[in-house]
C-alpha positions as CSV (number, residue, x, y, z in Angstrom):
1,M,17.1,-5.2,-4.9
2,I,14.5,-5.5,-2.1
3,A,15.8,-7.4,0.9
4,Y,13.3,-9.4,2.9
5,I,15.4,-9.8,6.0
6,L,13.1,-12.0,8.0
7,P,10.2,-9.5,8.1
8,I,7.0,-11.0,9.4
9,L,3.4,-10.6,9.1
10,C,0.3,-10.8,11.2
11,T,-3.3,-11.2,10.5
12,F,-4.7,-10.4,13.8
13,G,-8.4,-11.0,14.2
14,F,-8.8,-12.2,10.6
15,T,-9.8,-15.7,11.5
16,G,-10.7,-17.6,14.7
17,N,-7.5,-19.5,14.7
18,N,-5.0,-16.8,15.3
19,S,-5.0,-16.0,19.0
20,F,-2.6,-17.2,21.6
21,K,-5.3,-19.3,23.1
22,D,-5.0,-21.6,20.1
23,H,-1.5,-22.5,21.1
24,I,-2.4,-23.6,24.6
25,L,-5.8,-25.2,23.9
26,P,-7.2,-27.2,21.0
27,L,-7.7,-25.2,17.8
28,S,-10.8,-23.0,17.9
29,K,-13.7,-24.1,15.8
30,N,-15.4,-20.8,15.6
31,D,-15.3,-18.7,12.4
32,E,-14.4,-15.2,13.4
33,R,-13.7,-12.9,10.4
34,C,-12.4,-9.4,10.5
35,L,-14.6,-7.1,8.4
36,V,-13.3,-3.6,8.1
37,I,-15.9,-2.4,5.6
38,K,-15.0,1.3,5.3
39,D,-12.5,0.6,2.5
40,I,-14.2,-1.6,-0.1
41,Y,-11.2,-1.5,-2.4
42,L,-8.8,-2.9,0.2
43,S,-10.5,-6.0,1.4
44,L,-9.3,-9.6,0.9
45,E,-10.8,-10.5,-2.4
46,N,-10.2,-13.2,-4.9
47,H,-7.2,-11.4,-6.4
48,K,-3.6,-11.3,-5.2
49,T,-2.2,-8.2,-6.9
50,L,-3.1,-4.6,-6.4
51,N,-5.2,-2.9,-9.0
52,S,-4.6,0.7,-9.9
53,V,-7.2,2.1,-7.5
54,E,-5.8,0.1,-4.6
55,K,-2.2,1.1,-5.3
56,S,-3.3,4.8,-5.6
57,I,-5.0,4.6,-2.2
58,L,-2.1,2.9,-0.6
59,N,0.3,5.5,-1.9
60,K,-1.9,8.3,-0.5
61,R,-2.0,6.6,2.9
62,I,1.7,6.1,2.9
63,N,1.9,9.9,2.8
64,K,-0.9,10.7,5.1
65,R,-1.4,7.9,7.6
66,L,1.9,6.0,7.8
67,P,3.7,8.9,9.4
68,K,1.4,8.6,12.5
69,Y,2.5,5.1,13.2
70,I,6.0,4.5,11.7
71,S,7.7,5.2,14.9
72,Y,5.8,2.3,16.6
73,F,6.7,-0.1,13.7
74,K,10.4,0.9,14.0
75,K,10.5,0.9,17.8
76,H,9.1,-2.6,18.1
77,T,11.3,-4.1,15.4
78,Q,14.5,-2.4,16.4
79,H,15.7,-5.5,18.1
80,S,13.6,-8.0,16.2
81,M,14.3,-10.2,13.2
82,F,11.3,-8.6,11.5
83,S,11.4,-5.5,9.4
84,W,9.3,-2.5,10.2
85,E,8.2,-2.4,6.5
86,L,6.7,-5.9,6.8
87,I,4.9,-5.1,10.1
88,A,3.6,-1.9,8.5
89,S,2.3,-4.0,5.6
90,V,0.5,-6.4,7.9
91,A,-1.1,-3.5,9.8
92,Y,-2.3,-2.0,6.5
93,Q,-4.0,-5.3,5.6
94,E,-5.5,-5.5,9.1
95,S,-6.7,-2.0,9.8
96,H,-5.7,0.2,6.9
97,W,-3.5,2.1,9.4
98,D,-6.4,3.1,11.6
99,H,-5.7,2.4,15.3
100,R,-9.4,3.0,16.2
101,A,-10.6,0.1,13.9
102,I,-13.0,-2.4,15.5
103,S,-14.5,-5.4,13.7
104,P,-18.0,-6.8,14.2
105,T,-16.3,-9.6,16.1
106,K,-14.6,-7.1,18.5
107,V,-11.0,-7.6,17.3
108,K,-9.5,-4.1,17.7
109,G,-6.7,-1.7,16.9
110,L,-3.9,-1.1,14.5
111,M,-3.0,-4.8,14.4
112,M,-6.5,-6.0,15.0
113,L,-5.6,-8.1,18.1
114,T,-8.1,-10.6,19.5
115,K,-8.9,-10.3,23.2
116,D,-7.3,-13.7,23.9
117,T,-4.1,-12.7,22.2
118,A,-4.0,-9.3,24.0
119,N,-4.5,-10.9,27.4
120,Y,-1.8,-13.5,26.8
121,I,0.8,-10.9,25.7
122,G,-0.2,-8.4,28.4
123,V,-1.7,-5.7,26.1
124,K,-4.1,-3.7,28.2
125,N,-5.5,-1.4,25.6
126,R,-5.8,-2.8,22.1
127,L,-6.7,0.7,20.7
128,D,-3.3,2.0,21.8
129,P,-1.1,1.8,18.7
130,N,2.1,1.4,20.7
131,Q,0.6,-1.6,22.6
132,S,-1.0,-3.0,19.5
133,V,2.2,-3.1,17.5
134,Y,4.1,-4.5,20.4
135,G,1.6,-7.3,20.7
136,G,1.7,-8.1,17.0
137,V,5.4,-8.4,16.9
138,K,5.6,-10.6,20.0
139,Y,2.9,-12.9,18.7
140,L,4.6,-13.3,15.3
141,E,7.8,-14.2,17.1
142,N,5.9,-16.9,18.9
143,I,4.5,-18.3,15.6
144,I,7.8,-18.4,13.7
145,K,9.4,-20.4,16.5
146,R,6.7,-23.0,16.4
147,L,7.2,-23.9,12.7
148,P,9.3,-27.0,11.9
149,D,13.0,-26.4,11.6
150,S,12.9,-27.8,8.1
151,I,11.2,-24.7,6.8
152,K,14.0,-22.2,6.0
153,G,14.5,-18.6,4.9
154,S,11.8,-16.7,3.1
155,D,9.6,-19.9,3.0
156,R,9.5,-19.7,6.9
157,I,8.4,-16.1,6.7
158,W,5.5,-16.7,4.2
159,M,4.4,-19.8,6.0
160,T,4.4,-17.9,9.3
161,L,2.0,-15.5,7.7
162,A,-0.2,-18.3,6.3
163,A,-0.2,-20.0,9.7
164,Y,-1.4,-16.9,11.4
165,N,-4.2,-16.5,8.9
166,V,-5.5,-20.0,8.8
167,G,-4.0,-21.6,11.9
168,L,-0.9,-23.8,12.5
169,G,-3.0,-26.9,12.4
170,H,-4.5,-26.2,9.0
171,L,-1.1,-25.2,7.6
172,E,0.3,-28.6,8.7
173,D,-2.6,-30.3,7.1
174,A,-1.8,-28.5,3.8
175,R,1.9,-29.5,4.2
176,I,0.9,-33.1,4.5
177,I,-1.3,-32.9,1.4
178,T,1.6,-31.2,-0.4
179,Q,3.9,-34.1,0.4
180,K,1.3,-36.7,-0.7
181,F,1.2,-35.0,-4.1
182,G,5.0,-35.4,-4.3
183,H,5.9,-31.8,-3.7
184,N,8.0,-30.2,-1.0
185,P,6.1,-29.3,2.2
186,N,8.9,-26.9,3.2
187,Y,8.5,-24.6,0.1
188,W,5.8,-22.0,0.2
189,S,5.6,-22.1,-3.6
190,D,4.5,-25.7,-3.3
191,V,2.3,-25.4,-0.2
192,K,0.3,-22.5,-1.5
193,K,-0.8,-24.6,-4.4
194,H,-2.4,-27.1,-2.1
195,L,-3.8,-24.9,0.7
196,P,-7.0,-24.3,-1.3
197,L,-7.7,-28.0,-1.2
198,L,-8.6,-27.6,2.5
199,S,-12.0,-26.2,1.3
200,K,-12.8,-29.4,-0.7
201,R,-14.4,-32.2,1.2
202,K,-12.5,-34.8,-0.7
203,Y,-9.3,-33.6,0.9
204,Y,-10.3,-32.0,4.3
205,K,-12.2,-35.0,5.5
206,K,-8.9,-36.9,5.7
207,T,-7.1,-34.1,7.6
208,R,-6.7,-33.8,11.3
209,N,-8.2,-30.3,11.5
210,G,-10.9,-30.4,8.9
211,Y,-12.3,-27.7,6.7
212,A,-10.6,-24.4,6.2
213,R,-10.9,-21.6,3.6
214,G,-7.4,-22.4,2.3
215,Y,-7.5,-20.0,-0.5
216,E,-7.5,-17.1,2.0
217,P,-4.0,-17.4,3.4
218,V,-2.7,-17.7,-0.1
219,I,-4.3,-14.4,-1.2
220,Y,-3.4,-12.9,2.2
221,V,0.3,-13.5,1.9
222,E,0.5,-12.4,-1.7
223,R,-1.3,-9.1,-0.9
224,I,1.0,-8.5,2.0
225,K,3.9,-8.9,-0.4
226,A,2.3,-6.4,-2.7
227,Y,1.9,-3.8,0.0
228,L,5.5,-4.5,1.1
229,N,6.8,-3.9,-2.4
230,V,5.0,-0.5,-2.6
231,I,6.3,0.6,0.7
232,N,9.8,-0.4,-0.2
233,E,9.6,1.6,-3.4
234,K,9.3,4.7,-1.3
235,S,12.2,6.6,0.1
236,L,10.7,9.5,2.1
237,P,12.7,11.3,4.8
238,Y,10.3,10.4,7.6
239,M,10.7,6.7,6.7
240,R,14.5,6.9,7.4
241,F,14.5,9.2,10.4
242,A,11.3,8.4,12.3
243,H,11.4,9.5,16.0
244,F,10.7,6.7,18.4
245,Q,7.9,7.4,20.9
246,F,8.5,5.7,24.2
């Protein structure tokens, strides 16, 4: 049995609504998308599960790339509620485990931190994998604390991921729509069915935060889950006994 013990995800730099600045100022209206184009099979497409090519590439990178970074994932989750496997899954979605990754919109590093987020947390060098993972974990801890207390357990985890991708305001809009349809706004299984409605004018024109590509956080979360399942299927020695690099 795979235990999801409050692991958490990030989507640093994927949209314009996921920097610390958004939590101290009104939500950003810009549309900043992370495009790491070197791996065409591993982008956020209109499918939630991994095809055979994607899974093969991921397995190869678990063997070749993950050993370079696993110590950072373990170090910064050692005293966290989040599992290193989940943080590693997020980093794979963000940069495909490449600490040198830079998007056209200048989000950078293993966790693809925005400049605003990095400045708020105190990350000086976004291309330093140690600092990048530190910043990612700290930011995710900030997000999960901001969700309503009524969201519990694994639903809180998946909605944290969705909120980071689409923004807390848009997630709340989707929760309100979910409730209007007679479903439970505290269940990810219900909210994910209504998030895509934020891209339809009939629905977003009545929300506080307006239009959003609501299908993206749904796909994003499901693909993070898929990466997590593959990583958890592995049991390699370096995964169990990674050396912390301080």
